[in-house]
N, C-alpha and C positions, 0 to 999 in steps of 0.2 A: 780284714775286709768283711765285709757283710755277708751272712749266708746266703745261699742261692739254690733253689730247688732247679730240677729239670722233671719236665712232664711231657706225655704224649697221648695224642689222640690218634687212634688206630683202628681202621674199619676193614676186616678182612674180606665183605662181602663186596665193598666196592676198591678193595686193594688200593686205599689209601692210608697216609699216614702222616701226621704234623707232629715235631718235636720242638718245644720250646723251652725256655729256663725265664724263671721268674724271681724277684728276691722275696716275695711272698706267697702262699699258695694262692691267695685271692687270685693272683694273675692267671690263673687257669680258666676263670671265669670271667674275666674281663674281656676287652674289645680286643679282636685279632683281625687280620683282613677278613675278606667276604668268605673266601674260600675254607679257611681256618675254622671260622665261625659256623659254617653250615657243616662242617666235619663233626666239630664237637657235638651240635644239637642233634645230630642224627641218632634215632633210637639203638643202633646197631653199633653203635662207634665205643669201643671200650678206653676209658680216661685212667691213665697210669700216671702215678708220678714217685720221686725217688722218697724212700721212705725217710732215709736220714739227709740233710742238706749238704750239698758241697760249701768247703770253708771259704770259697772264694767265688765271684763270678767268672774270674778267669779260667778258674778248674771246670766251671759249669759248661763254659762255651766250648772248652774242648771234647768234653763228654757230648755235647750237643753234635756237634760237627762229626763226631764217630758214629754216633748214631744215625743220623742223617746218611751217613755214607753208606752203612751197612744195610740200611731200608731201602736205599736205591740200590744198590748190588743183589738185594733180594727179589727185584722186582716190583716193589710198590712204587705206587705214585706218590712222590714226597712234594707236598705243599708247604710252601715256603714265604716267606716275608722280608722286610729290610731289617728284621732283629737279627739275622744270621749274616753278619759281614765277613765270616770265614769260609761260606758256602755260597758257591757259585754253579751255575748251569751254562753249558753252551747253547748253541742254537737249536741243538736236536733235544735238549732240556736233560742232558747227562748231568749227575749231578758230582761236584768233585768239592774238596776242601783243602785249604793251605796247612790245615793242622795234621794232615796224613802225609806221609812220604815213604819211599822205599826203605826195607829195614838194611839200615847200614850202619856200621860204628860210626857215631859222631864224637868228636873230639873237641874238648874245650879249648880251642886255637884257632887264630887265624894266620893267614898267610896274605901277603901284600903284592897284587898284582906286578907294580913298579918292581918287584925282585923276579918276576918272570919275563922278562923282556923278550924273550924268545918265542913265546908260546902262542898259541892260538886256542880260544876258548870257546866251547861250544854247551850248548843248553840241550839235557836229554829231559824228556819228559816221563812221568812214571809210567804211562801208558806202553803197551805194546805197539811195535810198528813192523810189518808185514812178517818176515821171517826173521827179524832181529830182536833178541831177546830184550825183556824188563830189565831194568837196574835192580839188584838184590847184591846183598854181600856174600851169600853163599853161591854166587854164580861165578864159575870159572872165569878168569880174567881174559884169557882168549876169547872165550865166548861173548864176554860183553863187550869186548872192543871192536867187534864188528857193528854193533850198534853204534860207539862212540866216534868211529873213523870214517862213517860214509852216510851219507854222500851230501858234501857240503860245497858252498858256493865260496871258493877259494880262488883269489885272484892268483893268476899264474906269476906276477911279478914279486909275489909276496912269498913265494913257496920257498924258493932258494935260502930264505932267513928263518925259517920255521925249525925248531929243533924241539918242541915240546907240544903236546897234545894235550889239554886239562878239558874235561868233562863234568859239567857243573850240572847239579838238580834244579829244574826249572820249578820255579817258584819257592826256593827253600833259603833264600837271602845267601845263595851262592856256596851250597855244600859242594866240596868235591867228591864226585862218584869214583875216579879214576884219572891217572896221570901217567901217560907215555912218552917215552922218546921217540922222536920223528927222524926218519932217514930222508932227508929231501933229496936225495940222489937216487932214490929209486923213483918207479912210474907213479905218477899221481893218476889212477886209473879213474877215467871218467864212468859216468852212468853208461851200461851198456843197453841198447834198445832190445826189448823182449822179442823182435822178430829177425831184427837185420844182425844183431850183434856188434852193431857199430856204436858210436858214441855221440849222439846228437847234443849234448849238452857238455861242452868241453871245461865250463868252468865248474861244474858239479863233479866232485871228484872224491874218491876215498883216500884219507891220509895215510901216507904208509910209514908203518911202525918198525922201530928196529926188532922190537920183541913184544907181540901181543899180550904173553902171559906176564909180561912185567908192569903192573898196572898201579903200582905206588911210587912212579918216579919222584925223586925228590921228597918223599914222605909226605905226601898231601893229602892222601884218602881220610874224609871225614872231618876234616879242618873247612873254615869258612874262609873264601877268598874276600878280600876287600879292594876296593880302589877300581872295580868295573862293574859296568852297567850289563848286565848277560841279556840276549834278546835272542830272536828267534833263527839268527844266523851267526857265522862266527864272529868272534871279537878279538883284534889282535894285540900283542904286547906291544911295549913303548917302541922298539926297534921298527916295528914296521907300520908306525901310525902315519 
């Protein structure tokens, strides 16, 4: 593959940064979007480049995504363009990248959804959520289980057949973050109202686990799940389709 350079326009006074890659160093001075060109031409902007090129554009893309993520985390306004396909912003302008995910032990193996017929699959984002912790391999299993098990919109008719909860990392090609045994005979506790302590949403419940500290049921952690498309809500195994 062809060599590729990473370059940066950074302006501390404006709190702005642009990070790009190019097959040649001439790309730095070529046409970008209006914001990036204006940033480059500002007299107080520092223009940097990698001294040694990356051996491939694929590796340079990964470095670009990581650099953009760190700049955003540091509070810089990140100027983006359409040449950064692995970097996206939400409506609030927060930058994220599919090149980064929680630190977990990845395994070069897959598991088929058809072999987990009694499972319910849920997708977990890398960001924190209220009092529930972020996913991370060093997190105690019982602590992370509180994030994985609640609160999901699980139909009452399907609950008696669920024996397995599988948490997947959102946007990661279905990497398994954790895997727990389910006890369907326990209470599927609904969301309590903050003031009345009653349960206004009967279908949004916490999945009852046999042992929250046992987070690698069937030895799935770190593997990639194939045969199912994860979404924002629960996805059921074949026996509950």
